[in-house]
SETOR-766599 format. One record per residue: x, y, z of N, C-alpha, C in turn; residue in one letter. Coordinates in steps of 0.2 Angstrom, whole numbers, plus 2048, in hexadecimal, padded with zeros to 3 digits. Example, Ala and Ser with C-alpha at 12.3 -4.5 7.8 and 13.67 -1.06 7.14 Angstrom:
<recs>
{rec {842 7E4 827} {83E 7EA 827} {842 7F0 827} A};
{rec {840 7F5 823} {844 7FB 824} {840 800 827} S};
</recs>
This chain:
<recs>
{rec {777 7FB 832} {77B 7F9 82F} {783 7FC 830} X};
{rec {788 7F8 834} {78E 7FD 836} {791 7FD 830} X};
{rec {797 802 830} {79C 804 829} {7A0 803 82D} X};
{rec {7A6 800 827} {7AC 801 828} {7B0 806 824} X};
{rec {7B4 809 826} {7B7 80E 824} {7BF 80D 822} X};
{rec {7C0 80D 81B} {7C7 80E 81A} {7CA 811 815} X};
{rec {7D1 812 817} {7D3 819 813} {7D9 816 812} X};
{rec {7DA 81A 80A} {7E3 81A 808} {7E7 81E 80C} X};
{rec {7ED 81E 80D} {7F2 823 810} {7F5 828 80D} X};
{rec {7F8 828 808} {7FE 82C 805} {7F6 830 7FF} X};
{rec {7F8 836 801} {7F4 83A 7FD} {7EB 839 7FC} X};
{rec {7EB 836 803} {7E6 836 804} {7E2 838 80B} X};
{rec {7E3 832 810} {7E3 833 819} {7EA 838 81B} X};
{rec {7EE 839 817} {7F6 83E 819} {7F6 844 814} X};
{rec {7F8 848 815} {7F9 84E 812} {7FF 84C 80C} X};
{rec {801 850 808} {805 850 800} {80D 84D 803} X};
{rec {80E 84F 809} {816 84F 80D} {813 84B 80F} X};
{rec {811 844 810} {80F 83E 814} {80F 83C 81C} X};
{rec {80D 844 81D} {80C 843 824} {804 843 826} X};
{rec {805 841 82C} {7FD 840 82F} {7FD 848 831} X};
{rec {7F8 84B 82F} {7F6 852 833} {7F6 852 83C} X};
{rec {7F5 856 840} {7F3 855 847} {7EC 855 848} X};
{rec {7E6 859 842} {7DE 85A 842} {7DE 851 83F} X};
{rec {7E2 84F 83B} {7DF 846 839} {7E0 844 83E} X};
{rec {7E7 845 842} {7E5 83E 849} {7E4 83E 84C} X};
{rec {7E0 846 84F} {7DD 847 855} {7D6 845 853} X};
{rec {7D3 844 84A} {7CD 843 84A} {7CD 83B 84B} X};
{rec {7D3 839 849} {7D4 830 848} {7D2 82E 850} X};
{rec {7D3 831 853} {7D3 82E 85B} {7CC 831 85C} X};
{rec {7CC 836 85B} {7C2 837 85C} {7BD 830 858} X};
{rec {7BE 82E 852} {7BC 829 850} {7BA 825 852} X};
{rec {7C1 824 855} {7C1 81C 85A} {7BE 81A 860} X};
{rec {7BE 821 864} {7B9 822 86A} {7B4 823 86A} X};
{rec {7B3 822 862} {7AB 820 864} {7A8 81E 85D} X};
{rec {7AD 816 85E} {7AB 812 85B} {7AA 811 854} X};
{rec {7AE 815 84F} {7AE 814 847} {7B4 80F 845} X};
{rec {7AF 80B 842} {7B6 806 83E} {7BB 809 83B} X};
{rec {7C1 80B 83A} {7C2 80E 836} {7CA 809 834} X};
{rec {7CD 809 832} {7D3 809 82F} {7D8 809 827} X};
{rec {7DE 805 828} {7E0 80A 821} {7E0 805 81D} X};
{rec {7E2 807 816} {7E4 801 811} {7EA 807 80C} X};
{rec {7F1 803 80C} {7F8 807 80A} {7FB 802 808} X};
{rec {7FF 805 802} {805 801 800} {809 803 803} X};
{rec {809 804 80B} {80F 805 80E} {811 7FE 811} X};
{rec {816 7FF 814} {817 7F9 819} {814 7FA 81E} X};
{rec {814 7F6 825} {812 7F5 82B} {817 7FA 830} X};
{rec {81D 7F7 82D} {820 7FD 830} {820 807 82F} X};
{rec {821 806 829} {820 80D 826} {818 80F 82A} X};
{rec {812 80B 82A} {80D 80D 82B} {80E 812 832} X};
{rec {811 80C 838} {812 80D 83D} {814 814 83E} X};
{rec {81B 815 839} {81E 81C 83C} {81A 821 83A} X};
{rec {814 822 836} {812 826 835} {80B 827 839} X};
{rec {806 822 83A} {802 822 840} {803 822 846} X};
{rec {809 821 84A} {80A 820 850} {807 81C 854} X};
{rec {805 81D 85A} {800 818 85F} {7F8 818 85F} X};
{rec {7F7 819 858} {7EF 818 857} {7EA 814 85A} X};
{rec {7E7 813 85E} {7E5 80E 861} {7DE 80A 85A} X};
{rec {7E1 808 855} {7E0 803 84F} {7DC 7FC 855} X};
{rec {7D7 7FE 853} {7D4 7F4 855} {7D2 7F0 84E} X};
{rec {7D3 7F2 84A} {7D1 7EF 843} {7D7 7EE 840} X};
{rec {7D9 7E8 83E} {7E2 7E9 839} {7E1 7EC 833} X};
{rec {7E7 7EE 832} {7E9 7F2 82A} {7E9 7EF 824} X};
{rec {7EB 7F2 81F} {7ED 7F0 819} {7F2 7F1 815} X};
{rec {7F8 7EE 815} {7FD 7F0 813} {7FE 7EE 80D} X};
{rec {805 7EE 809} {808 7ED 804} {802 7EC 801} X};
{rec {7FD 7F1 7FF} {7F7 7F2 7F8} {7F2 7E9 7F8} X};
{rec {7F3 7E7 800} {7EF 7E0 800} {7F2 7DB 800} X};
{rec {7F8 7DD 800} {7FD 7D5 801} {7FC 7D6 808} X};
{rec {7FC 7D9 80E} {7FC 7D7 813} {7F5 7DA 817} X};
{rec {7F1 7D6 81C} {7ED 7D8 820} {7F1 7D7 827} X};
{rec {7F2 7DC 82B} {7F7 7DB 832} {7F2 7DF 837} X};
{rec {7F4 7DB 83F} {7F3 7DF 842} {7F9 7E8 843} X};
{rec {7F4 7EC 845} {7F7 7F1 844} {7FE 7F3 84B} X};
{rec {7FC 7F1 852} {800 7EF 856} {805 7EA 857} X};
{rec {804 7E5 857} {807 7E2 854} {80D 7DE 84F} X};
{rec {80B 7E0 84B} {80D 7E0 843} {80C 7D6 840} X};
{rec {809 7D3 844} {804 7CD 842} {802 7CF 83B} X};
{rec {805 7C8 837} {800 7C9 830} {7FC 7C3 830} X};
{rec {7F5 7C7 830} {7EE 7C4 830} {7EE 7C0 82A} X};
{rec {7F0 7C5 825} {7EE 7C1 820} {7F4 7C4 81B} X};
{rec {7F8 7BE 815} {7FD 7BF 811} {7FB 7BC 80A} X};
{rec {7FA 7C2 806} {7FB 7C0 7FD} {801 7BF 7FB} X};
{rec {805 7BB 7FC} {80A 7BB 7FB} {80E 7B7 7F2} X};
{rec {811 7B9 7EE} {813 7B8 7E8} {815 7B0 7E9} X};
{rec {810 7AB 7E3} {813 7A5 7E7} {81C 7A4 7E4} X};
{rec {820 79F 7E6} {827 7A2 7E5} {82B 79E 7DF} X};
{rec {827 79C 7DB} {829 79C 7D3} {828 7A1 7D1} X};
{rec {821 7A4 7D2} {821 7AA 7CF} {825 7B0 7D0} X};
{rec {828 7AF 7D6} {82B 7B5 7D8} {833 7B4 7D5} X};
{rec {834 7AE 7D3} {83C 7AC 7D3} {83C 7AD 7C9} X};
{rec {834 7AC 7C7} {835 7AF 7BF} {833 7B6 7BF} X};
{rec {833 7B9 7C2} {82F 7C2 7C4} {83A 7C4 7C4} X};
{rec {83B 7C2 7CB} {842 7C3 7CA} {846 7C4 7C4} X};
{rec {845 7BF 7C1} {84A 7BE 7BA} {849 7C2 7B5} X};
{rec {842 7C6 7B5} {841 7CB 7B1} {843 7D0 7B2} X};
{rec {843 7D3 7B7} {848 7D8 7B9} {84C 7D9 7BA} X};
{rec {851 7D2 7BB} {859 7D4 7BA} {85A 7D5 7B3} X};
{rec {856 7D1 7AE} {856 7D2 7A7} {855 7DC 7A4} X};
{rec {853 7DB 7A6} {84F 7E4 7A5} {854 7E9 7AB} X};
{rec {85B 7E4 7AA} {860 7E8 7B0} {861 7EE 7B6} X};
{rec {859 7EB 7B9} {858 7EE 7BE} {856 7EB 7C4} X};
{rec {855 7EE 7CA} {857 7EA 7D2} {84F 7EC 7D4} X};
{rec {84D 7E7 7D7} {847 7E6 7DC} {84A 7E8 7E1} X};
{rec {846 7EB 7E9} {844 7EA 7EE} {840 7E3 7F0} X};
{rec {840 7DF 7F2} {83E 7DB 7F4} {83B 7DB 7FA} X};
{rec {833 7D9 7FC} {832 7DA 801} {82E 7D3 804} X};
{rec {830 7CF 809} {82F 7CA 80C} {82C 7C8 812} X};
{rec {82A 7C3 813} {829 7C1 81A} {82C 7BA 81D} X};
{rec {82F 7B8 81E} {833 7AF 81F} {82D 7AC 826} X};
{rec {829 7B1 82A} {823 7AC 82E} {825 7AD 835} X};
{rec {82B 7B4 836} {82C 7B7 83B} {82E 7BF 839} X};
{rec {831 7BF 836} {832 7C6 835} {831 7C6 82E} X};
{rec {832 7CE 82E} {831 7D2 825} {837 7D2 823} X};
{rec {838 7D3 81C} {83F 7D5 819} {83C 7DB 814} X};
{rec {843 7E0 813} {842 7E5 80D} {84A 7E3 80C} X};
{rec {84C 7DE 807} {850 7DB 801} {852 7DE 7FE} X};
{rec {858 7E0 7FB} {85D 7E3 7F5} {862 7E2 7F5} X};
{rec {865 7E2 7EE} {86D 7E0 7ED} {870 7E6 7EC} X};
{rec {86F 7E9 7E6} {872 7EF 7E4} {86E 7F7 7E2} X};
{rec {870 7FB 7E5} {86D 800 7E4} {870 805 7DD} X};
{rec {86A 804 7D9} {86D 808 7D3} {86C 80D 7CD} X};
{rec {868 810 7D2} {866 816 7CF} {864 81A 7D8} X};
{rec {862 81E 7D5} {861 827 7DA} {859 824 7DD} X};
{rec {853 822 7D9} {84F 820 7DE} {850 81A 7E2} X};
{rec {856 817 7E1} {857 80F 7E6} {85B 812 7ED} X};
{rec {85F 818 7EA} {863 819 7EF} {85E 81D 7F5} X};
{rec {85A 822 7F2} {857 828 7F5} {852 822 7FA} X};
{rec {84E 81B 7F6} {849 818 7FB} {84F 815 800} X};
{rec {855 812 800} {85B 80E 804} {859 814 809} X};
{rec {85B 817 808} {85F 81E 80B} {857 81F 811} X};
{rec {851 821 80F} {84D 822 813} {849 81E 818} X};
{rec {84C 817 813} {849 810 81A} {84F 810 820} X};
{rec {856 811 81E} {85A 810 822} {859 817 827} X};
{rec {857 81D 825} {857 822 82B} {84F 821 82E} X};
{rec {84D 81D 82B} {845 81C 830} {847 815 836} X};
{rec {84E 813 834} {850 80D 83C} {84B 807 838} X};
{rec {84B 807 833} {844 802 831} {84B 7FB 830} X};
{rec {845 7F5 834} {848 7EE 835} {849 7EB 833} X};
{rec {845 7EA 82B} {844 7E7 827} {849 7E6 821} X};
{rec {84D 7EC 821} {851 7F0 81B} {858 7E9 81B} X};
{rec {859 7E6 816} {85F 7E1 817} {862 7E2 811} X};
{rec {867 7E2 80E} {86E 7E3 80A} {871 7DA 808} X};
{rec {86F 7D7 802} {870 7D0 802} {878 7D1 7FB} X};
{rec {87B 7CB 7FB} {87C 7CD 7F5} {87B 7C6 7EE} X};
{rec {876 7C6 7EF} {872 7BF 7EB} {86A 7C0 7EF} X};
{rec {864 7C3 7E8} {85E 7C5 7EA} {85A 7BF 7EB} X};
{rec {861 7BA 7E5} {858 7B4 7E6} {856 7AF 7ED} X};
{rec {85C 7B2 7EF} {85B 7AF 7F9} {856 7B1 7FC} X};
{rec {851 7B7 7FA} {84C 7BD 7FD} {848 7B5 7FB} X};
{rec {849 7B3 7F6} {841 7AF 7F3} {83F 7A8 7F8} X};
{rec {846 7A7 7FC} {840 7A0 801} {83C 7A4 806} X};
{rec {83B 7AA 806} {835 7AD 80B} {82F 7AD 807} X};
{rec {82B 7B1 80B} {823 7B0 806} {824 7B8 804} X};
{rec {824 7BA 7FD} {827 7C0 7FA} {81F 7C4 7FA} X};
{rec {81E 7C8 7FC} {817 7CD 7F8} {819 7D3 7F4} X};
{rec {81F 7D5 7F3} {820 7D9 7EF} {824 7DB 7EB} X};
{rec {826 7DD 7E6} {82D 7DF 7E4} {82D 7E8 7E1} X};
{rec {830 7EA 7E2} {831 7EF 7E0} {837 7F4 7DE} X};
{rec {836 7F4 7D6} {83A 7F7 7D3} {839 7FC 7D1} X};
{rec {842 803 7D2} {83F 80A 7D1} {846 80B 7CA} X};
{rec {841 811 7C6} {849 813 7C1} {845 819 7C0} X};
{rec {84A 81F 7BC} {84B 823 7BB} {847 826 7B4} X};
{rec {845 820 7B4} {841 821 7AB} {83B 81F 7AC} X};
{rec {835 822 7A9} {82F 81F 7A9} {82E 819 7A5} X};
{rec {834 818 79F} {831 815 79B} {836 80F 79A} X};
{rec {83A 80E 7A2} {83E 809 7A2} {83A 804 7A8} X};
{rec {835 807 7AC} {82F 804 7B1} {82D 802 7AB} X};
{rec {826 806 7A5} {821 804 7A2} {824 800 79E} X};
{rec {828 7FD 79C} {82C 7F7 798} {82D 7F1 79E} X};
{rec {82E 7F0 7A2} {830 7ED 7A8} {826 7EB 7AA} X};
{rec {822 7EF 7A9} {81B 7EC 7AC} {819 7E8 7A6} X};
{rec {81A 7ED 7A1} {818 7E9 799} {81B 7E2 799} X};
{rec {821 7E3 79B} {824 7DA 799} {81F 7D4 79F} X};
{rec {821 7D6 7A6} {81D 7D4 7A9} {816 7D2 7A8} X};
{rec {810 7D6 7A4} {80A 7D5 7A2} {80B 7D0 79F} X};
{rec {80F 7D2 799} {80F 7CD 795} {811 7C4 796} X};
{rec {815 7C4 79A} {818 7BE 79B} {813 7BB 7A3} X};
{rec {810 7BF 7A6} {80E 7BB 7AB} {804 7BE 7AC} X};
{rec {804 7C3 7A6} {7FB 7C4 7A6} {7F8 7C5 7AE} X};
{rec {7F4 7C2 7B0} {7F1 7C3 7B7} {7F2 7C1 7BB} X};
{rec {7F7 7BD 7BC} {7FB 7BB 7C1} {7FE 7C1 7C6} X};
{rec {801 7C5 7C4} {804 7CA 7C6} {7FC 7D1 7C8} X};
{rec {7FE 7D5 7CE} {7FD 7DC 7CF} {800 7E1 7CF} X};
{rec {800 7E6 7CC} {806 7EC 7C9} {804 7F1 7CA} X};
{rec {808 7F6 7CC} {806 7FD 7CB} {80E 801 7CC} X};
{rec {80B 806 7C3} {813 809 7C3} {80F 810 7C4} X};
{rec {813 815 7C8} {814 81C 7C9} {819 820 7CC} X};
{rec {81A 824 7CA} {81D 82A 7CD} {81F 82A 7D2} X};
{rec {824 82A 7D7} {824 82B 7DE} {823 831 7DF} X};
{rec {81C 832 7E3} {81C 83A 7E4} {821 83E 7EA} X};
{rec {825 839 7EE} {828 83D 7F3} {831 83C 7EF} X};
{rec {831 83A 7E9} {837 83A 7E6} {838 83C 7DF} X};
{rec {836 842 7DD} {834 844 7D5} {837 840 7D2} X};
{rec {836 83D 7CD} {83A 83A 7C8} {83D 835 7C8} X};
{rec {83B 831 7CD} {83D 829 7CE} {835 827 7CD} X};
{rec {836 822 7CA} {82F 81D 7C6} {833 816 7CA} X};
{rec {82B 815 7CD} {828 80F 7CF} {824 807 7CB} X};
{rec {828 805 7CE} {823 7FE 7CB} {821 7F7 7CE} X};
{rec {81B 7F7 7D4} {81B 7F2 7DB} {818 7EC 7D7} X};
{rec {819 7E7 7D9} {819 7E0 7D7} {816 7DD 7DB} X};
{rec {80D 7DB 7DA} {80E 7D8 7E1} {808 7CE 7DD} X};
{rec {807 7CA 7DF} {803 7C7 7E0} {7FC 7C8 7DE} X};
{rec {7F7 7C6 7D8} {7F3 7C8 7D7} {7ED 7C9 7DC} X};
{rec {7EC 7C4 7E2} {7E8 7C6 7E7} {7EA 7CA 7EA} X};
{rec {7F1 7CF 7EC} {7F4 7D4 7EF} {7F1 7DB 7EC} X};
{rec {7E7 7D9 7EF} {7E4 7E1 7EC} {7E2 7E2 7F2} X};
{rec {7E0 7EA 7F3} {7DE 7EE 7F9} {7D5 7EA 7F9} X};
{rec {7D2 7EA 7F4} {7CE 7E8 7F2} {7CC 7E2 7F6} X};
{rec {7D1 7DD 7F4} {7CF 7D7 7F6} {7D1 7D6 7FD} X};
{rec {7D5 7DA 802} {7D7 7DB 806} {7D1 7DC 809} X};
{rec {7CE 7E3 808} {7C8 7E5 80E} {7C3 7E1 80E} X};
{rec {7C1 7DC 808} {7BC 7D9 809} {7BF 7D4 80D} X};
{rec {7C4 7CF 80F} {7C7 7CC 815} {7C4 7D0 81A} X};
{rec {7C8 7D6 81C} {7C9 7D6 820} {7C0 7D7 824} X};
{rec {7BB 7DB 81F} {7B6 7DB 821} {7B2 7D6 823} X};
{rec {7B2 7D2 81F} {7AE 7C9 81F} {7B2 7C6 824} X};
{rec {7B5 7C8 829} {7B8 7C5 830} {7B9 7C7 835} X};
{rec {7B7 7D0 833} {7B5 7D5 83B} {7B0 7D7 83A} X};
{rec {7AB 7D9 835} {7A6 7DE 835} {7A1 7DC 82E} X};
{rec {79F 7D5 82D} {79C 7D4 828} {795 7D4 825} X};
{rec {793 7D6 82B} {78E 7DC 827} {78F 7E4 825} X};
{rec {795 7E5 827} {796 7EB 825} {797 7EF 81E} X};
{rec {795 7F6 81C} {795 7FA 816} {79B 7FA 818} X};
{rec {79F 7FD 811} {7A4 7FD 810} {7A5 805 80D} X};
{rec {7A9 809 811} {7AB 811 80E} {7B2 812 80D} X};
{rec {7B6 811 805} {7BD 813 805} {7BE 817 802} X};
{rec {7C5 81B 804} {7C8 821 801} {7CC 81F 7FC} X};
{rec {7CE 824 7FA} {7D5 821 7F5} {7D6 827 7F2} X};
{rec {7DE 828 7ED} {7DE 82D 7EA} {7E2 82A 7E4} X};
{rec {7E2 827 7E3} {7E9 822 7DF} {7E7 81C 7DA} X};
{rec {7EB 81A 7D5} {7E7 812 7D1} {7E9 80D 7D4} X};
{rec {7EB 80B 7DB} {7EB 805 7DE} {7E5 806 7E3} X};
{rec {7E1 80A 7E3} {7DC 80D 7E6} {7D5 80E 7E2} X};
{rec {7D6 80B 7DB} {7D0 808 7D8} {7CC 803 7D8} X};
{rec {7CE 7FF 7DA} {7CA 7F8 7DC} {7C7 7F7 7E1} X};
{rec {7CB 7FD 7E8} {7C9 7FB 7EF} {7C0 801 7ED} X};
{rec {7C3 805 7E8} {7BC 80B 7E9} {7B8 807 7E4} X};
{rec {7B9 802 7E1} {7B5 801 7DD} {7B0 7FB 7E1} X};
{rec {7B3 7F7 7E4} {7B1 7F3 7E7} {7AC 7F5 7EF} X};
{rec {7AF 7FB 7F1} {7AC 7FD 7F5} {7A4 7FC 7F4} X};
{rec {7A0 7FE 7FA} {798 800 7FA} {79B 807 7F9} X};
{rec {79D 80C 7FC} {79D 812 7F9} {7A7 815 7F9} X};
{rec {7A8 817 7F4} {7AE 819 7F0} {7AF 821 7F0} X};
{rec {7B4 822 7F4} {7B7 82A 7F6} {7BB 82A 7F5} X};
{rec {7BB 830 7F0} {7C3 832 7ED} {7C3 839 7EE} X};
{rec {7CB 83B 7F2} {7CC 843 7F3} {7CC 847 7ED} X};
{rec {7CA 84E 7EE} {7CD 850 7E7} {7D5 852 7E4} X};
{rec {7D8 84F 7E8} {7DF 84C 7E5} {7DF 848 7DF} X};
{rec {7DC 844 7E0} {7DD 83B 7DE} {7DE 83F 7D6} X};
{rec {7E0 838 7D3} {7E1 839 7CB} {7DC 836 7C8} X};
{rec {7DB 838 7C2} {7D2 839 7BF} {7CF 833 7BE} X};
{rec {7D4 82E 7BE} {7D1 825 7BC} {7CE 823 7C4} X};
{rec {7D1 827 7C8} {7CE 824 7D2} {7C6 829 7D1} X};
{rec {7C8 82E 7D0} {7C1 830 7D1} {7B9 831 7CB} X};
{rec {7BB 82E 7C4} {7B9 82C 7C1} {7B5 823 7C4} X};
{rec {7B7 822 7C9} {7B2 81D 7CB} {7B1 81D 7D2} X};
{rec {7B3 821 7D3} {7B2 825 7DB} {7A8 826 7DC} X};
{rec {7A6 825 7E1} {79D 827 7E3} {79C 82D 7E5} X};
{rec {7A3 830 7E7} {7A4 837 7E8} {7AB 83C 7EC} X};
{rec {7AD 840 7E8} {7B1 845 7E9} {7B1 847 7EE} X};
{rec {7B7 848 7F2} {7B6 84D 7FA} {7BC 854 7F6} X};
{rec {7BE 856 7FC} {7C4 858 7FE} {7CB 857 7FC} X};
{rec {7D0 85A 7FB} {7D7 85A 7FC} {7DA 856 801} X};
{rec {7E0 852 801} {7E2 84F 806} {7E6 853 80A} X};
{rec {7E6 859 808} {7EA 85D 80E} {7E7 862 812} X};
{rec {7DF 863 812} {7DB 865 813} {7D9 85E 816} X};
{rec {7DC 859 81B} {7D7 853 81D} {7CF 852 81D} X};
{rec {7CF 850 814} {7CA 84F 814} {7C8 848 817} X};
{rec {7CB 844 817} {7C9 83D 819} {7C6 83F 81F} X};
{rec {7C9 841 826} {7C7 842 82B} {7BD 846 82B} X};
{rec {7C0 84C 828} {7BA 851 828} {7B4 84E 826} X};
{rec {7B5 848 822} {7B0 844 81E} {7AC 840 823} X};
{rec {7B2 83C 826} {7B1 839 82D} {7AC 83A 831} X};
{rec {7B0 842 833} {7AD 845 83A} {7A6 848 837} X};
{rec {7A6 84A 833} {79D 84B 82F} {798 845 82F} X};
{rec {799 842 830} {795 83A 82E} {793 839 836} X};
{rec {797 83D 83B} {795 838 840} {790 83C 844} X};
{rec {78B 838 849} {785 83D 849} {787 841 850} X};
{rec {784 846 850} {787 84E 856} {78B 850 854} X};
</recs>
């Protein structure tokens, strides 16, 4: 039975600096040369993933935005889109605005991706916008009215605040109003401590749903081995044939993992994969 290996990026395949080590990059190339079925599943965008992983020769698509997209790594073509329904996007935006917060809206208009915002109302938003601008992110667009971005297929709204209670309160409001129609993740940004994020997706936008679609389409007989470290990896590890947590993972993920390996800073995922290969 063939195996399909899927790894989260931040805190899993990447070190805690957010970079791919030379050891891991060399290891991935070696895996591909030996015919290993390997890909990644991340909360990041395709643009951000390519910026980190470079020209690695992925043959399988990648999973981005926590499963909102399954995307061809080299062309950026979206093969699967799990977008929020337009009416739901509009309702969610109104709840965010009433909470005196502002989102970054990630969307696709049929030809290109967009990352849209209007006001930068806190340090976290300013930090993120500056990071995207410095990276030359072509998706970045500032508008006067966020409602115009809802004409596209919205795959994510990301809200940032300097206080955790603001984000938790917003998440509670959205959960109470929309129940099981949304997939949400609340966390402190590991690269900008003191900023709390809430990412909001359609309920179908989950890594485990995307990995099942990818497996069924490309390797229907494959056994899935998945690696992760955080809340957005819980369902992926639960639904994998074997779920593996890195040692720096949160306790909730370790509790559902079949195995716990070393630290992300020690290239634990690549060390594990290389040890699985014969010879």
